[in-house]
C-alpha positions in Angstrom: 11.2 79.5 15.5 9.4 81.4 18.1 6.4 79.6 19.4 3.1 80.6 20.9 3.1 84.2 22.0 4.9 84.4 25.3 5.7 86.8 28.0 9.3 87.7 27.5 11.6 87.4 30.4 13.3 90.7 31.0 17.0 90.9 30.3 18.7 92.4 33.2 20.7 95.5 33.2 24.4 94.8 33.0 25.1 93.6 36.4 28.0 95.4 38.1 30.2 93.2 40.2 28.1 90.1 39.4 28.4 90.7 35.7 32.1 91.2 35.9 32.5 88.1 37.9 30.9 86.1 35.2 33.0 87.3 32.5 36.0 85.0 33.0 38.1 83.5 30.4 36.4 80.2 31.4 33.4 81.2 29.2 35.7 81.7 26.2 37.4 78.3 26.8 34.1 76.4 26.9 32.9 78.3 23.8 36.1 77.5 21.9 36.1 73.9 23.0 32.6 73.3 21.7 33.9 74.0 18.1 35.8 70.7 18.1 32.5 68.9 18.0 31.1 70.7 15.0 33.2 70.1 11.9 32.9 70.8 8.2 33.1 67.8 5.9 35.9 69.3 3.9 37.6 72.6 3.3 35.7 74.2 0.4 35.5 77.5 -1.3 32.6 79.5 0.0 29.9 79.9 -2.5 26.9 82.1 -3.0 23.1 81.4 -2.6 21.3 78.9 -4.8 19.4 79.8 -7.8 18.2 83.3 -8.8 18.2 86.2 -6.4 15.0 86.6 -4.5 12.8 89.7 -4.2 15.0 92.7 -5.0 15.5 95.4 -2.4 16.7 93.0 0.4 18.6 95.8 2.1 18.9 96.7 5.7 15.6 97.1 7.5 17.2 99.8 9.5 18.3 101.9 6.6 16.3 104.9 5.5 16.9 107.6 8.0 16.7 111.1 6.6 19.7 113.2 6.3 20.0 115.9 9.0 19.3 113.7 12.0 17.3 110.7 13.2 13.5 110.5 12.5 11.1 109.3 15.1 7.6 108.1 14.3 4.6 110.1 15.5 3.7 107.6 18.3 7.2 107.3 19.6 8.6 109.5 22.4 9.9 112.8 21.0 10.0 114.8 24.3 10.3 114.2 28.0 6.6 114.2 28.3 6.2 111.7 25.5 8.9 109.5 26.9 7.1 109.4 30.3 3.8 108.5 28.5 5.7 105.8 26.6 7.2 104.3 29.7 3.9 104.5 31.5 2.4 102.2 28.8 2.1 104.3 25.7 4.1 101.6 23.8 1.0 99.4 24.1 -0.8 101.5 21.4 -0.6 98.9 18.7 -3.0 100.7 16.5 0.1 102.7 15.5 2.4 99.8 14.8 5.4 101.3 13.2 6.4 99.4 10.1 9.1 101.5 8.4 12.7 101.0 9.3 13.1 104.7 10.2 10.2 104.4 12.7 11.9 101.8 15.0 11.9 103.2 18.5 13.0 101.2 21.6 13.8 103.7 24.5 15.0 102.0 27.7 12.4 101.4 30.3 14.4 100.5 33.3 13.2 97.4 35.2 10.5 96.8 32.6 11.9 93.3 32.4 12.3 92.0 35.9 13.1 88.4 36.7 9.5 87.5 37.5 8.2 89.1 34.3 10.9 87.2 32.3 9.7 84.0 34.0 6.2 84.5 32.6 7.3 85.1 29.0 6.4 82.5 26.5 7.6 81.6 23.1 7.2 83.9 20.1 4.7 82.9 17.4 5.3 79.4 16.4 6.4 79.5 12.8 5.7 76.1 11.5 5.4 74.5 8.2 4.3 71.1 6.8 7.1 69.2 5.1 5.0 68.9 2.0 5.0 72.7 1.6 8.6 72.6 0.5 9.6 72.8 -3.1 10.3 69.4 -4.7 11.4 68.3 -8.1 14.1 70.6 -9.3 14.1 72.5 -6.0 16.9 71.9 -3.6 15.0 70.0 -0.9 16.4 66.9 0.8 14.5 64.1 2.6 13.0 65.1 5.9 15.5 64.4 8.7 14.8 62.1 11.6 14.0 63.9 14.9 17.0 64.6 17.2 16.3 65.0 20.9 17.5 68.3 22.2 20.1 68.1 25.0 20.7 70.7 27.7 23.9 72.8 27.5 26.3 72.3 30.4 25.8 74.7 33.3 26.7 77.4 34.1 26.0 78.5 30.6 28.5 81.3 30.7 31.3 78.7 30.8 29.9 76.6 28.0 28.1 78.8 25.5 28.6 82.4 26.7 27.5 84.2 23.5 24.0 82.7 23.5 21.1 84.3 25.3 17.4 85.1 25.3 15.6 88.0 23.5 12.5 89.4 25.2 10.0 91.7 23.5 6.5 93.0 23.6 4.1 92.3 20.7 0.4 92.9 20.1 -0.2 89.5 21.5 1.8 90.1 24.6 5.4 89.6 25.9 7.4 87.0 24.0 10.8 85.4 23.8 13.3 84.3 21.2 17.0 83.4 21.2 20.0 85.3 20.0 23.8 85.2 19.8 26.5 87.8 20.4 28.5 88.1 17.1 31.8 89.8 16.4 31.8 93.2 14.8 34.6 94.0 12.3 34.3 97.7 13.0 35.0 97.1 16.7 37.3 94.1 17.2 36.8 92.6 20.7 34.2 95.3 21.5 31.0 94.2 19.7 27.6 95.3 20.6 25.9 93.2 17.9 23.4 90.3 18.4 22.2 88.0 15.7 18.6 86.6 15.7 15.6 85.9 13.5 13.7 88.7 11.6 10.4 87.5 13.0 11.7 88.1 16.5 11.9 91.9 15.9 9.4 92.6 13.0 6.2 90.7 12.1 6.8 90.9 8.3 4.5 92.0 5.6 1.4 92.4 7.8 2.8 94.2 10.8 5.6 96.3 12.2 8.4 96.5 14.8 8.2 94.7 18.1 8.7 96.9 21.2 10.8 96.9 24.4 13.3 94.5 22.8 16.2 93.3 25.1 18.9 90.7 25.0 20.0 88.7 28.1 23.2 86.7 27.6 23.5 83.4 29.5 19.9 83.8 30.8 19.2 81.7 33.9 22.9 80.8 34.1 22.5 77.9 36.5 19.4 76.4 34.8 17.0 76.5 37.7 13.4 75.5 36.8 11.2 78.3 35.5 9.0 78.0 38.6 12.0 79.2 40.6 13.4 81.9 38.3 11.2 84.6 39.8 12.8 84.0 43.2 16.3 83.3 42.0 19.0 86.0 42.7 19.3 88.5 39.8 22.9 87.7 39.3 22.0 84.1 38.3 19.1 85.0 36.1 20.8 87.9 34.3 24.5 87.4 35.1 25.6 90.1 32.6 22.6 92.3 32.8 20.0 93.4 30.3 20.8 95.0 26.9 18.3 97.1 25.0 18.3 97.3 21.2 18.9 100.8 20.0 19.1 99.9 16.3 17.9 96.9 14.4 18.2 95.8 10.8 16.4 92.9 9.0 16.1 92.0 5.4 13.8 93.8 2.9 12.7 90.3 1.8 11.5 89.6 5.3 9.7 92.9 5.5 8.0 92.3 2.1 7.2 88.6 2.3 7.6 87.4 5.9 4.9 85.9 7.9 4.6 84.9 11.6 1.7 82.6 10.8 3.6 80.0 8.8 6.8 79.4 6.9 6.9 80.9 3.4 9.4 82.4 0.9 10.3 85.1 3.4 11.6 82.4 5.8 14.7 82.2 3.6 15.6 85.8 4.7 14.5 85.5 8.3 17.4 87.1 10.0 18.2 90.2 11.9 21.0 92.1 13.6 20.6 94.1 16.8 22.9 96.8 18.1 22.4 97.0 21.9 23.4 99.1 24.9 23.3 98.2 28.6 20.2 99.1 30.6 22.3 100.6 33.4 24.8 102.3 31.2 28.6 101.7 31.5 31.6 102.0 29.3 32.1 98.3 28.3 30.7 96.7 25.2 28.6 93.6 25.3 31.4 91.4 24.0 33.8 92.8 26.7 31.2 92.3 29.4 30.5 88.7 28.4 34.0 87.8 27.3 32.9 86.0 24.1 31.4 86.5 20.6 30.9 84.3 17.6 32.2 84.9 14.1 29.6 85.0 11.3 30.4 83.1 8.1 28.6 84.6 5.1 28.4 82.6 1.9 29.4 79.4 3.7 29.1 76.0 2.0 25.6 74.9 1.6 24.0 72.2 3.7 24.9 69.4 1.3 28.5 70.1 1.8 28.5 70.3 5.7 29.0 67.3 7.9 27.3 68.6 11.0 25.7 71.6 12.6 24.9 72.4 16.2 21.9 74.7 16.9 21.4 76.4 20.3 18.4 78.1 21.9 16.0 78.4 24.7 12.8 76.5 23.7 9.8 77.9 25.6 6.9 76.0 24.2 5.9 72.6 25.6 7.4 70.2 26.6 10.0 72.9 27.4 9.5 76.0 29.6 12.1 78.5 28.4 14.3 78.1 31.5 17.1 76.2 30.0 19.5 76.5 27.1 19.3 73.5 24.8 21.1 72.3 21.6 20.7 69.8 18.7 23.5 68.2 16.8 22.8 66.8 13.3 24.0 66.6 9.7 22.1 69.2 7.8 20.0 68.9 4.7 18.4 71.5 2.4 14.9 72.9 2.4 13.6 75.2 -0.4 10.4 77.1 0.4 9.9 78.6 -3.0 11.6 78.5 -6.4 14.1 81.3 -6.7 14.8 81.6 -3.0 18.0 80.2 -1.4 17.7 76.7 0.0 17.5 76.8 3.9 19.5 74.5 6.1 17.5 71.9 8.0 18.3 69.5 10.8 16.4 67.1 12.9 15.6 68.7 16.3 12.8 68.6 18.9 13.3 72.2 20.2 10.1 74.3 20.1 9.1 77.9 20.0 11.4 80.3 21.8 14.3 78.7 19.9 13.7 81.2 17.0 16.8 83.3 16.3 19.1 80.9 18.1 22.5 80.4 16.4 23.5 77.5 14.2 27.3 76.8 14.4 30.1 74.9 12.6 33.7 74.6 13.5 35.9 76.8 11.3 39.7 77.4 12.0 39.2 76.1 15.5 36.4 78.5 16.3 32.7 78.1 16.7 31.2 80.0 13.7 27.6 81.0 13.1 26.2 80.1 9.7 22.4 80.4 10.3 19.7 80.9 12.9 16.5 79.0 13.7 13.6 80.3 11.6 10.9 77.7 11.2 10.1 74.1 12.3 7.8 71.3 11.3 4.4 71.5 12.9 5.2 68.4 14.9 8.5 69.9 16.1 10.7 67.1 14.6 13.0 69.5 12.7 14.2 73.1 12.4 15.3 75.1 9.4 17.3 78.3 9.2 18.2 80.7 6.4 21.3 80.6 4.3 23.4 83.6 5.1 24.3 84.9 1.7 24.7 88.4 0.2 21.4 89.6 1.7 22.4 88.7 5.2 25.8 90.2 4.8 24.2 93.4 3.6 22.0 93.6 6.7 24.9 92.9 9.0 27.3 95.4 7.3 24.6 98.2 7.5 24.6 97.9 11.3 28.3 97.6 11.6 29.0 100.6 9.4 26.4 102.7 11.2 28.2 102.4 14.5 31.7 102.2 13.1 32.7 105.6 14.3 31.4 105.2 17.9 
């Protein structure tokens, strides 16, 4: 759940030697080892979402390009001169806030996200909800969990949770931050360029449009220095693998139609998104090859009442945290239903705050740490987090991006 608008820290361009130096198998070992601590209660057959299907048309938010070539919105750069204007600040024209999927534009602006600007970034909109707003009675909502105090992930982060990083973006309210996870791409085994995050980290939902200058920084602030020191810390420690810009994004139709960055609602049950990224400085290696790790995504996994524990990761940036450190919460999940007819979300006790939005939720499956949700909303008091169930709608969003780049 992103918190108060913040100034996103800029993901660095894939660092050359430094990035390669931090790609060791050690990151993979730590990532795999973490799976042992997050286990399913039992081996069960995966099942689909609860209740009736939600709002129809939950397709890919990035689908809809016209045949015959890509389409760019009127306010996006369509020529060298337009690109220069965009890079010189034309992207700040929020009066032309592109809403349609085909209008997403995110041209690379080199060095837009420098370490000092990243250090100023704050959490995205804090999407909170009162526990009483959940559906009771016949709805699948379990008792509110007790708070679980977030713990810092072992440093350096690339050795312990390499796939996790920060997402930086510009919004009408200023630069902000979320969290994200590198996920495996079946179309490119071992060479994925896909990042999983929350829908509200890339699109504001029913009343807005696409965010701008969206980048992903894996293992951000690798050694966990205080945010007051990030601006003066060597680049290879702040962005050990570089900065990766989104060149395509897909989110759910339900999020586009119902989602809100003001408070949790029915759209929160579909608050997920997939980014396809490319390195700011170019290069032939994929994101997964550069980092050396990626998480599997488990669609239609068991529901929360059939899982013994979940571990959620992210970079909380709203007080009492400052966005400098990767944190995690470990808890047995429960269910939270925001509206009749929408899938029950997973919910855990956790004190992480805004900036955590989009961060991955994991269970151990076949000895691997596997993503089954992402942070979407929290209680207003920041005592718990909730994330969407990744059912058919989420798989459709994911598959649309994977297929789009399958031949590349």
